[in-house]
C-alpha positions in Angstrom: -125.3 32.1 114.8 -127.6 31.6 116.6 -128.3 34.7 119.8 -128.9 33.3 122.8 -131.6 35.5 125.4 -130.9 35.4 129.1 -134.2 35.6 131.1 -134.3 38.1 133.4 -136.5 39.1 136.0 -139.2 40.6 134.4 -139.5 37.3 132.2 -141.3 35.1 134.9 -145.1 34.9 134.3 -145.3 35.8 138.0 -143.7 38.9 138.0 -145.4 40.4 134.4 -149.1 38.6 135.8 -148.2 41.3 138.4 -147.1 44.5 136.2 -143.9 44.7 138.0 -140.5 45.2 136.7 -137.5 43.8 137.8 -136.5 47.0 139.1 -139.7 47.1 141.4 -139.3 43.6 142.2 -135.7 44.2 143.4 -136.8 47.0 145.3 -139.5 45.4 146.7 -136.9 42.2 148.3 -134.8 44.9 149.6 -137.9 46.8 151.2 -139.1 43.4 152.5 -135.1 42.1 153.9 -135.0 45.5 156.2 -138.6 44.5 157.6 -136.9 41.3 158.2 -133.8 42.6 159.5 -136.0 44.9 162.0 -139.1 43.3 163.1 -138.1 44.5 166.3 -138.5 47.8 165.7 -141.5 49.7 165.3 -141.3 50.8 161.3 -143.2 53.1 159.3 -144.0 52.3 156.0 -142.6 55.8 154.8 -139.3 55.2 155.8 -139.4 51.4 154.4 -140.0 53.3 151.2 -137.7 55.4 151.4 -134.8 52.9 152.2 -136.2 50.6 149.0 -135.9 53.5 146.8 -140.4 53.4 146.4 -142.9 55.8 147.2 -145.0 54.7 150.0 -147.9 54.0 147.9 -145.8 51.7 145.8 -144.7 50.1 148.4 -148.0 49.2 149.2 -149.5 48.2 146.2 -145.9 46.4 145.3 -146.1 44.2 148.5 -150.1 43.1 147.7 -149.0 42.4 144.2 -146.5 40.3 144.5 -146.4 38.7 148.0 -150.1 38.5 148.6 -149.8 40.6 152.1 -149.6 44.1 153.1 -146.9 45.9 154.4 -147.4 45.3 158.1 -148.4 41.8 158.3 
């Protein structure tokens, strides 16, 4: 019997290259969605991080690693 292994987000070279787990990636994407949904609002990185379940440092570093840009860009 052959076992088929499903690929996960952490298997992608892009994610592995940045040292991000699948959970990190999902949280960063949630943060980005929140920012996109509230473009007209004055957002603080600490608030976005809290909403995404991250600490502010992880949010800033993760944005740089995954998106190649800062949180406020």
